[in-house]
C-alpha positions in Angstrom: 1.2 30.0 -5.2 2.0 28.6 -1.8 -0.3 28.1 1.2 0.7 28.5 4.8 -1.1 26.4 7.4 -1.0 27.8 10.9 -1.5 25.8 14.0 -4.0 27.4 16.3 -1.7 27.5 19.3 1.4 26.0 20.8 -0.9 23.9 23.1 -2.3 22.3 19.9 0.0 19.2 19.8 0.5 16.9 16.9 -1.7 13.9 17.2 -1.3 10.4 15.8 -4.2 8.0 14.9 -3.5 4.5 13.7 -5.9 2.1 11.9 -5.3 -1.4 10.6 -6.9 -2.6 7.4 -7.1 -6.3 6.7 -7.8 -7.8 3.3 -7.4 -11.1 1.4 -7.1 -11.0 -2.4 -8.6 -13.6 -4.7 -5.5 -13.8 -6.9 -2.2 -12.2 -7.9 -1.5 -9.7 -9.1 -4.6 -8.1 -7.7 -5.2 -4.4 -7.2 -7.5 -3.9 -4.1 -8.9 -0.4 -3.9 -8.6 0.7 -0.2 -9.3 4.4 -0.8 -12.6 4.4 1.1 -10.9 2.7 4.1 -8.2 5.4 4.1 -10.7 8.2 3.9 -12.7 6.7 6.7 -9.5 6.4 8.9 -8.7 10.1 8.2 -12.3 11.1 9.2 -12.2 9.0 12.3 -8.9 10.5 13.4 -10.4 14.0 13.7 -7.2 15.4 12.3 -7.8 18.4 10.0 -4.3 19.2 8.8 -1.4 16.8 8.4 -0.5 13.6 6.5 -1.7 10.0 6.2 0.8 7.2 5.7 -0.4 4.0 4.2 2.0 1.1 4.8 2.0 -2.6 3.8 3.4 -4.9 6.4 4.5 -7.3 3.7 7.4 -7.7 1.2 5.1 -9.2 -1.4 2.1 -6.8 -1.1 2.6 -3.2 -2.2 0.9 0.1 -1.8 0.5 2.4 -4.8 -1.6 5.4 -5.9 -3.0 5.1 -9.5 -6.2 5.3 -11.5 -8.9 2.7 -10.9 -9.8 1.9 -14.5 -10.3 -1.8 -15.3 -8.3 -1.9 -18.5 -5.4 0.0 -17.0 -5.4 -2.4 -14.0 -5.0 -5.3 -16.5 -2.2 -3.4 -18.2 -0.4 -2.8 -15.0 -0.8 -6.5 -14.0 0.6 -7.5 -17.3 3.5 -5.0 -16.9 4.4 -6.6 -13.5 4.2 -10.1 -14.9 6.5 -9.1 -17.8 9.0 -7.3 -15.5 9.3 -10.3 -13.1 7.5 -13.4 -14.5 6.0 -15.8 -12.1 7.8 -18.7 -13.9 11.2 -16.9 -14.0 14.4 -18.4 -12.5 14.8 -17.1 -9.0 17.3 -18.4 -6.5 14.9 -17.4 -3.7 12.6 -20.2 -5.1 15.3 -22.9 -4.9 14.4 -24.6 -1.5 17.4 -26.9 -1.8 20.0 -24.2 -1.4 17.9 -21.5 0.4 17.9 -21.7 4.2 17.0 -18.2 5.4 13.6 -17.0 6.3 11.8 -20.3 5.6 8.3 -21.1 6.9 6.3 -24.3 6.9 4.0 -23.0 4.1 6.8 -21.5 2.0 6.0 -21.1 -1.7 8.1 -20.0 -4.6 7.5 -16.2 -4.7 10.7 -14.7 -6.0 8.7 -12.9 -8.7 6.6 -11.2 -6.1 9.6 -9.8 -4.2 11.1 -8.5 -7.4 7.8 -6.9 -8.4 7.6 -5.3 -5.0 11.0 -3.6 -5.7 9.2 -1.6 -8.5 6.3 -0.6 -6.3 7.2 -0.1 -2.7 5.6 -0.5 0.7 4.0 2.9 1.3 2.5 6.1 0.2 2.1 9.4 2.1 -0.7 11.8 1.3 -1.2 15.4 2.6 -4.4 16.1 4.5 -6.2 19.4 4.4 -9.5 20.3 6.0 -9.9 16.7 7.2 -9.5 15.1 3.8 -6.7 13.4 1.9 -5.6 15.6 -1.0 -6.0 12.9 -3.7 -6.3 14.0 -7.3 -9.5 13.4 -9.4 -8.5 10.0 -10.7 -6.2 8.8 -7.8 -7.1 5.7 -5.9 -5.0 3.9 -3.2 -4.3 0.3 -3.9 -3.1 -2.6 -1.9 -1.5 -4.8 -4.6 -1.2 -8.5 -3.9 1.8 -9.8 -5.8 2.1 -13.4 -4.4 -1.0 -15.4 -3.5 -4.3 -15.0 -1.6 -3.6 -14.8 2.1 -4.4 -12.3 5.0 -2.7 -8.9 4.5 -2.4 -6.0 6.9 -2.1 -2.3 6.0 -1.3 0.3 8.6 -2.9 3.7 8.1 -1.3 6.3 10.3 -2.8 9.8 10.4 -0.6 12.5 11.9 -1.3 16.2 12.3 -3.6 18.5 14.3 
């Protein structure tokens, strides 16, 4: 049961529309629902058929699609903490031996980098008739894994 999407003409070029979402969490891990922001970016793009890419510009803040149900969000936060505990032993956190990629406000966040490995930096969603094809219970989350600070998410809509 496939569907063929036809472009109206060869003169109908692929377009790209880019939006930046900025958020600051209140804690970590925190699941910040950015679904409405992504839907708005798709609508503002005017693109009817294509894809939307949602990309975190950070190695300690992830993008994932899942259900926005409060108890499940707590379960997922607990899972992340169990998978890579904040108080675990991470060489990344040893500022005596670590010399690479250090900043003035560096904090011990090895756990957040390890949790990010499980989640990833982006999601891509098909667009049809100007809307992301999300399922009934699917929401798009920016997941803060480290600590409250400014975060940027790139939303790039591509299509025609």
